[in-house]
N, C-alpha and C positions, 0 to 999 in steps of 0.2 A: 504493500500499500504506499510505500515511500514516495512513488511518483506522484500520488495524489496530493502530496503535501507541499509541492513546489509552488512558488508565488504565482498568483493569478495574473493572466494577461488580458488586456482589453482588445477585443477583435476590432474595435472601432478606432484604435489609435492611429493617427495620421501616418506614422511610419510603417504601419502594417497594411495599409490600404493597397490593394492590387497585388499583394503577396499571396502565395499558396503556402498554407501552414500544414504541418503534419503533427497531430497531437497523439501521443502514445498513452494508452491506458493499460492496466494490468489485464492479462488474459483471463477471461472467465468463459463459461459456456454461453453467456448472454451477450458478450461484447466482443468486437474484433480487436486485434492488437493495436490497430491505428486507424485514424480517420482523417481524410484530407478535407480541409475547409478552404474555399476560395472567398476572399473578401473583396466585394465589388469595388471597382474604382474606374472612373472614366477619365478621359483625356483632360478634363477640367478640374480634377479633384484638388490639386494644390491651390489653383486660383480660387475655387469656391471657398476653401477654408480661409485663405488670405482675405478675401472680400468680406466674409462674414465677420471676421475678427476686426477688420477696419471699421465696419459699421457699428459693431459692438465695442466702441472705444470709450474710455472714461469721460464722463461729463458731456456726452453727445447722444443724440437720438435722431429720429426720422421725422422729416416734414412730409406729411401725406397731402399731396396736392394733385391727387389722381382722380378728382371728381369728373364724372362723365360730363359731356357737354350739357345735358339736361340738368344735372345737379349744379353745375357751375352757373347755369342760367338762373337757378333759384337764388344763389348767393348774390349774383349781380342784380337781380330784381329787387333784393332787399335794400339795395342802395339806389334804386331807380335807374339801372342801366339795362339796355337791350341786350339780349343774348345773341351776340354775333361774334365771329372769329376775331374781329378787331379788338373788341372789349375783352374777350378771353385772353388774347395775346397780351394786352396791356396789363392785365392783372397778374398773369403768370410771369411777365417780364419783371414786374415789381418784386415778386418773390425771389426769382432766380438771380437777380442782380443786386441783392442786398449785401453791401460790403461787410466782411467780418462774420457772416452767417456760419461759415464753416467752423468757427470756434465752438459752436453749440450744436450744429447739425452735421451728422455724418452721412446721411442718405436722404434722397428726395424721391418719392414715388410720383411718377408722372402718368398722365393719361396719354394714350397713343398720339393724339393730336399735338400735345406739348412736346413729346419726344422728338418730333420732326419740325418743330417750330424754331424760329430764330427771333432775335430782338429786332427792333425797327432799324437798327444799324447793320443787320445781317449776320450777327454772331449767334451761333447755335446755342440754345438753352443748355444743352448737354455740356458745351465747352465752358459756359459761365459757371455751372456747378462744379466742374472738375477743377477750375481755377481756385475755387474755395475749398478744395479737398473734400467735396461732397460727391458721394457715389450716386450716379443716376440709376433709378429703378423704373419699373414699368408695370402698370396694372394689366394683367393678361386675361382675366375672366371676362365673360360676356354677359354677366348679370344673372339675377335670380328669375326663376320661372316656377310656376306651380308644380309640386311633386305629386303625380298621380298615386292614388292609393294611400295618401297620408291624411292627417287631420288639418287640412287647409295650410300645409307647410310648403317650404320652398326647397329647391335644389339649384345649384350653380352650374351654368352651362359654359362651354368654352374649350373642352378638350379636343374637339375636332379641329385639326389644323394647327394645334398649339405648338407642335415641334417646329414647323416651318416658320410660324410667326416669331417664336422665341429666337430662332437663328437670325432672323432679320433684325430683331430688337438688339441682339448682341452686336451685330455689325454697326448699328447706329449709335452704340455706346452704352446701352443699358447693361448693368452687371448684377442686378437682382430683380426679382419679380414678386408680384402680390396677387393673391387669389383669395377673395372673400366669400365665405358662405355663412349662413346664419342658422341659429337654433332659437326657436320660440318656446319659452317655458309655458305660457298660457295655452298653447296649442298642443301640449303633451309633455315634453316632445316625444314623438313616436320613435320606436326603435328603427323604423325605416328611415326617417329623417336623419337620425344620428349616423347611421351606417352609411347612408348616401353622402353626407357631408364629409365623413372621414375618408371614404374611398376616393371621392373626387379630389380632395386635398392631396392625398397620397400620390395619385396618378399625376396630378399637376406638378408636385414636388419632384418626382422622378424625371419627368420630361424636361423640367426647367434645368435640373442639374446636368442632364445629358447635353444641354445646349449652352452651358456656361453661366447660367443665371442662378444666383442664390435664391431659393424660394422662401418667401414669407408665408408661413402657414397660419391662416386666420379663420378659425371657426368662431364667429362672434355669437356669444350668448346674449341675446337682446335684453335691454333694460325693461321692455314692456311687461307689465303685470303688477299685481299687488302682493306677490310672494315675498317671503322673508329671505334673509341671507343664507340660512341653512339650506333652503330649497335650491338656491343658486349654486351653492357648493356641491350639492348632490348631483345636479345635472351636469355641471362643469366637469366633475370627476368622470362621469360616464362618457362625456364627449372626448376628453383628452385620452382616456383609456383606449377608445376606438381609434382615435387619430394615430397614436403611436403604434398600435397593433398593425394598422395598414401601412404606415410609413415603413415599418420593418419588413412587411410582406413585399413592398416595392423596392427594397434594397436602397432606400434613401440614406445618404451619408449624414448623420446627425450633426457632425462638425461643420457642415456646409449648409445649414438651414438657420432661419430665424423664426421665432414665434410672434404672433400678434394676438394675444388673448384679451378677452374682456376681464376687467377687474371683478372680483367676487363681491357684489353689492346687493342690497335688497332691490326688489323690483321698484321701478320709478314711482308707482302708485302705492307702495307699502308705507304705512304710517310709522313703522318702527325704523326710523332712520339710524344709521350707524356712523360713529366718528371715524376719522381716517385711520386711527390706530387699530380699530376692529376690522375695517376693510383690509388693511395691510396684513393683519394676522390670518384672516381667512384666505386671502389670495395667496400668501406664501405657503400656507398649508396645502392648498391645491397644487402649487408648483412642486413642492417637495415630494408629494405623493405620486405625481404623474410625469414629471419632466426629467429626463436624464441629465446629469451634470455636464455631459459632453456637448449639449446645445449651447452655442456661444451667447446668444442674446434673447431676452424676452422684452419685446417692444410693444408696450400696452397701447390699446386703442382707448380713446376717451369716451366714446359711445353716448354722447349727449350730455356728459357732465359739464359743469361750468369750467371755465378756464382755471380758476383758482382751485376748485374741488379736485380736478384731475391732477393738478400739480401737488397738492397737499397729500393725496393718496399715494402718489409715486414717492414723494419724500419720506412718508412713513415706512414704505417698504425698503428704504435704503438706510435705515438707522443702524443695521447690522450687516456684516458681510453676507453675500449670497453666492452660491456656486455658479450663477450666471450673471451676465450683465443685465441688470433690471432697469429698463429705460422706457422711452416713449416713442410712439408713432402716431402723432396727433394730427388731426385735420382742423376741425372746428375750434378745438382748444388751443390752437396756435394762430388761426386765421381770423377769428371773430373780430378781435380788436383791430386787426389790420384793415379789414374791409370797411369797418365803420369809421376809421380814421381817413382812409383813402377817399371814399365817396365818389370815385371815378374822376377826380379832378387832378390834373397834372401838377398843380401847385401843392397838392397834399402828398405827393409821392414820397418825398424824403421823410416826412413825419410818419407815414405809414410803414416805411422801412425800419424806422426806430421802434415802432410798436412791435413789429415782428421780432426784432432783436431782443426787445424787453421780454417777450413771452418765451423766446427760445432760451434766453439766459436763465429765466426762472425755472424752466424745466431741466436745464443743465445742472443747476444748483440742486434740484430735487433728485436728479440721478446720483449726485454725490452725497445726498442726505443732508444738505445745508441750506434748504429753502425756508424762508419765512414769509407768511402772507401779509406781514405788516406793510401798510402803504398801498396795498392793492386797491383798485378802483371798485366802485359798486358794479359797474358794467362787467368787470371780469368775474364777478361772483354770481352772475345770473346764469341759471341753468339753461341748457340748450336741447334738452330732451324733447323729441317730437314723437308722439304716439303713432305707431304704424309707419315710422320713417322709411321712405324709399330712397335707397342710395343711388 
């Protein structure tokens, strides 16, 4: 039995990827003398791991600016602007050309239109980001559609043609990808919806890695509902159990992925609200039970929380060391103040950029566990939850 007492090895260690290992066991009537195990590795393995680590760097997180044209139109409409490409370009140019943003932001998720857009001076947005040491990413899913046989639930489409699209996105400069699917607690969630979400995420992740893109794995447990925080934890554990089961089945390299989970909170309509310390406790409990430490980064979504609320919760999670980089991938919780400052007026662009830097810096401090809400405006404390929100 002496051979069984040798130090354990991790089959997911980067130095072992792509190697063929021969493990020797004592001879018995039930086991062979040796077993060969091949550890999957593609041509992009080293680059994937390097990219994931770069995004999961201390004090930095992700700016999610991948709103579809329809969703971007809703944002523009809130400040009285028409939804057209000129206005969308103007707003995204504001975000991509903010000097110093790379100090707090390590990656930016783009919509397909934005990936191929340039500034009014002809400079590609991808190049603007790279100059700030910000990794360009791309939303690759094709949105939610009704899931037949479920309890009025959804599934995410977009696997057809994904390999070809991903290869083209890589050529354009994208180095990571994002695929969002959702789980609704008030609607069950059904086993069918959970399994479909997990399987789709795993297939997408494998295809992305084969084409050089670090996949962000995002099964969003929606805030909709009046359930308590314990129910959210119960559902989230089921979801992430299925997700990692299918990621393993699809030979996805954990060191080359990032996660984008929801925080474990009560439902938006629950009267039993919880402070940041409790939300952090529950969320970290989920992560420790379900997420392997080999995953480089946990980049939380804000999911309709106020700017300050999302930042406070993140800060509470970083009061003690974690085995992963625990950070943010916020959209509305980074952009709300920016939009309201800009108002579509050229004379407000610089002030709007300062508003973006302020929110990015606040979340950078939260990633380091050093954030304080002192001095935050009342506007930043307003919740942004929308019941039945369509992304």
